[in-house]
ROBA-22438 format. One record per residue (C-alpha): residue in three letters; residue number from 1; x, y negated, z negated. Coordinates in Angstrom, 1 decimal, decimal comma. Last residue first. Layout:
<recs>
("ALA" NUM (X Y Z))
...
</recs>
This chain:
<recs>
("UNK" 185 (63,1 -5,6 15,7))
("UNK" 184 (66,2 -6,2 18,1))
("UNK" 183 (65,5 -7,1 21,7))
("UNK" 182 (68,3 -5,9 24,0))
("UNK" 181 (70,1 -8,9 25,7))
("UNK" 180 (68,5 -9,9 29,0))
("UNK" 179 (70,4 -9,7 32,3))
("UNK" 178 (69,3 -6,5 34,0))
("UNK" 177 (66,1 -5,8 32,0))
("UNK" 176 (64,6 -9,1 33,1))
("UNK" 175 (61,7 -9,8 30,8))
("UNK" 174 (57,9 -9,5 31,2))
("UNK" 173 (58,4 -6,7 33,8))
("UNK" 172 (58,7 -6,1 37,5))
("UNK" 171 (61,9 -4,1 38,2))
("UNK" 170 (64,3 -3,6 41,1))
("UNK" 169 (67,6 -1,8 41,2))
("UNK" 168 (70,0 -3,1 43,9))
("UNK" 167 (72,6 -0,4 44,7))
("UNK" 166 (75,8 -1,2 46,7))
("UNK" 165 (77,6 1,2 49,2))
("UNK" 164 (81,1 0,9 50,7))
("UNK" 163 (82,8 3,5 53,0))
("UNK" 162 (79,6 4,6 54,6))
("UNK" 161 (79,5 7,8 56,7))
("UNK" 160 (78,5 10,2 53,9))
("UNK" 159 (75,7 7,7 52,6))
("UNK" 158 (74,4 10,1 50,0))
("UNK" 157 (76,7 13,0 48,7))
("UNK" 156 (76,0 12,5 44,9))
("UNK" 155 (79,3 10,8 44,6))
("UNK" 154 (78,1 8,3 47,2))
("UNK" 153 (74,9 7,5 45,2))
("UNK" 152 (77,1 7,1 42,1))
("UNK" 151 (79,4 4,6 43,7))
("UNK" 150 (76,5 2,6 45,0))
("UNK" 149 (74,9 2,5 41,6))
("UNK" 148 (78,2 1,3 40,0))
("UNK" 147 (78,6 -1,5 42,5))
("UNK" 146 (75,3 -3,0 41,3))
("UNK" 145 (73,5 -5,9 42,7))
("UNK" 144 (70,8 -6,9 40,1))
("UNK" 143 (67,1 -7,2 40,6))
("UNK" 142 (64,0 -8,9 38,9))
("UNK" 141 (61,2 -9,2 41,5))
("UNK" 140 (59,9 -12,8 41,9))
("UNK" 139 (58,9 -12,4 45,5))
("UNK" 138 (61,3 -15,0 46,8))
("UNK" 137 (63,9 -13,5 44,5))
("UNK" 136 (63,5 -10,0 46,0))
("UNK" 135 (63,9 -11,5 49,5))
("UNK" 134 (67,0 -13,4 48,4))
("UNK" 133 (68,3 -10,2 47,0))
("UNK" 132 (67,9 -8,5 50,5))
("UNK" 131 (69,5 -11,3 52,4))
("UNK" 130 (72,4 -11,3 50,1))
("UNK" 129 (72,9 -7,6 50,5))
("UNK" 128 (72,7 -7,9 54,3))
("UNK" 127 (75,2 -10,8 54,3))
("UNK" 126 (77,6 -9,0 52,0))
("UNK" 125 (77,3 -5,8 54,1))
("UNK" 124 (78,0 -7,9 57,3))
("UNK" 123 (81,1 -9,4 55,5))
("UNK" 122 (82,3 -5,8 54,8))
("UNK" 121 (81,8 -5,2 58,5))
("UNK" 120 (83,9 -8,3 59,5))
("UNK" 119 (86,6 -7,3 57,0))
("UNK" 118 (87,0 -4,0 58,6))
("UNK" 117 (87,8 -1,6 55,8))
("UNK" 116 (90,8 0,0 54,4))
("UNK" 115 (89,7 1,9 52,5))
("UNK" 114 (87,3 4,4 51,0))
("UNK" 113 (85,5 3,3 47,9))
("UNK" 112 (85,5 4,7 44,4))
("UNK" 111 (89,2 5,9 44,7))
("UNK" 110 (90,4 9,4 44,8))
("UNK" 109 (92,5 9,0 47,9))
("UNK" 108 (92,7 12,0 50,2))
("UNK" 107 (91,2 10,2 53,1))
("UNK" 106 (93,9 7,3 52,9))
("UNK" 105 (95,9 8,6 55,9))
("UNK" 104 (92,9 8,6 58,2))
("UNK" 103 (91,9 5,1 57,1))
("UNK" 102 (95,6 3,9 57,7))
("UNK" 101 (95,4 5,3 61,3))
("UNK" 100 (92,1 3,5 61,9))
("UNK" 99 (93,6 0,2 60,5))
("UNK" 98 (96,6 0,6 62,8))
("UNK" 97 (94,3 1,1 65,8))
("UNK" 96 (92,2 -2,0 64,8))
("UNK" 95 (95,5 -4,0 65,0))
("UNK" 94 (98,0 -5,8 62,7))
("UNK" 93 (96,7 -4,5 59,5))
("UNK" 92 (95,5 -6,2 56,4))
("UNK" 91 (91,8 -5,7 57,1))
("UNK" 90 (91,5 -9,3 58,4))
("UNK" 89 (94,1 -8,6 61,0))
("UNK" 88 (91,8 -9,9 63,9))
("UNK" 87 (92,4 -7,0 66,2))
("UNK" 86 (89,0 -7,3 67,8))
("UNK" 85 (88,4 -3,6 68,4))
("UNK" 84 (85,4 -3,3 66,1))
("UNK" 83 (87,0 -0,6 63,9))
("UNK" 82 (84,9 2,0 62,3))
("UNK" 81 (86,0 2,0 58,6))
("UNK" 80 (83,3 -0,1 57,4))
("UNK" 79 (80,4 2,2 57,9))
("UNK" 78 (78,3 0,0 55,6))
("UNK" 77 (76,0 0,7 52,7))
("UNK" 76 (72,7 -0,6 51,2))
("UNK" 75 (70,9 1,2 48,5))
("UNK" 74 (67,5 0,0 47,3))
("UNK" 73 (66,4 1,0 43,8))
("UNK" 72 (62,8 1,3 42,7))
("UNK" 71 (60,6 0,7 39,7))
("UNK" 70 (63,6 0,5 37,3))
("UNK" 69 (64,2 2,1 34,0))
("UNK" 68 (66,5 4,9 35,4))
("UNK" 67 (68,5 2,2 37,2))
("UNK" 66 (68,7 0,1 33,9))
("UNK" 65 (70,0 3,3 32,0))
("UNK" 64 (72,6 3,8 34,7))
("UNK" 63 (73,7 0,1 34,6))
("UNK" 62 (74,4 0,5 30,8))
("UNK" 61 (76,2 3,9 31,4))
("UNK" 60 (78,3 2,5 34,3))
("UNK" 59 (79,1 -0,6 32,2))
("UNK" 58 (80,6 1,8 29,6))
("UNK" 57 (83,7 2,5 31,8))
("UNK" 56 (85,2 5,2 29,7))
("UNK" 55 (85,9 7,2 32,8))
("UNK" 54 (84,3 10,5 32,2))
("UNK" 53 (81,4 9,4 30,0))
("UNK" 52 (80,8 6,4 32,3))
("UNK" 51 (80,7 8,6 35,3))
("UNK" 50 (78,1 10,8 33,7))
("UNK" 49 (76,0 7,8 32,9))
("UNK" 48 (76,2 6,7 36,6))
("UNK" 47 (75,2 10,3 37,6))
("UNK" 46 (72,2 10,2 35,4))
("UNK" 45 (71,1 6,9 37,0))
("UNK" 44 (71,6 8,4 40,5))
("UNK" 43 (69,5 11,4 39,6))
("UNK" 42 (66,9 9,1 38,0))
("UNK" 41 (66,5 7,4 41,3))
("UNK" 40 (66,0 10,6 43,2))
("UNK" 39 (63,5 11,8 40,5))
("UNK" 38 (61,3 8,6 40,9))
("UNK" 37 (62,3 5,9 43,4))
("UNK" 36 (64,9 5,5 46,1))
("UNK" 35 (65,0 3,0 49,1))
("UNK" 34 (67,6 3,8 51,7))
("UNK" 33 (69,7 1,4 53,9))
("UNK" 32 (72,7 1,9 56,3))
("UNK" 31 (74,4 -1,0 57,9))
("UNK" 30 (76,8 -0,8 60,8))
("UNK" 29 (74,7 -2,8 63,3))
("UNK" 28 (76,8 -4,3 66,0))
("UNK" 27 (75,9 -7,8 67,2))
("UNK" 26 (79,5 -9,0 67,4))
("UNK" 25 (79,4 -9,3 63,6))
("UNK" 24 (76,0 -8,8 62,1))
("UNK" 23 (73,2 -11,3 61,3))
("UNK" 22 (70,6 -10,0 58,8))
("UNK" 21 (67,7 -8,0 60,5))
("UNK" 20 (68,4 -4,8 58,7))
("UNK" 19 (69,1 -6,4 55,3))
("UNK" 18 (65,8 -8,5 55,6))
("UNK" 17 (63,8 -5,3 56,6))
("UNK" 16 (65,3 -3,3 53,7))
("UNK" 15 (64,3 -6,2 51,3))
("UNK" 14 (60,8 -6,2 52,8))
("UNK" 13 (60,5 -2,5 52,1))
("UNK" 12 (61,8 -3,1 48,5))
("UNK" 11 (59,1 -5,8 48,2))
("UNK" 10 (56,4 -3,3 49,0))
("UNK" 9 (57,9 -1,0 46,3))
("UNK" 8 (57,9 -3,8 43,8))
("UNK" 7 (54,3 -4,5 44,7))
("UNK" 6 (53,3 -0,9 43,9))
("UNK" 5 (55,1 -1,2 40,5))
("UNK" 4 (53,3 -4,4 39,8))
("UNK" 3 (49,9 -2,9 40,6))
("UNK" 2 (50,7 -0,2 38,1))
("UNK" 1 (51,0 3,6 38,8))
</recs>
């Protein structure tokens, strides 16, 4: 294992720390975090490629190949369907009780994410993800926020209590594999 790969794993831990300590609405932590490498990471990448084959959404394949080529992937999710009791209406319902009823009614939906979600908890997820990628940037680790990696992780049975999950693959290399065009020889 290279020094760069070891450093990426250290930064992944710092990213998890940044996500965990990011500000949360009403001080309640609804964030789940996991760092995956090796075979577990490959399994997520393979699932992304499988999803692409079944849906025709080729970005799942591209992202899956990128996840498999990464040094580590951090997954961050939120339990967004547990109401905070504020009745703010941000979820599109007049009360948290109405949102909870709508969540129960939507359980059978075959969508990538479960909804509706508490807008404050979704905001918490965004702040946690932003804090994590800021930390990666400070330490010069290439990364990309991927909806597709989070969907694959959930379809593999990870993050069962979460309604939304994002994956952030990480790589230390001479060129950014997430945004650079393939090199032609």
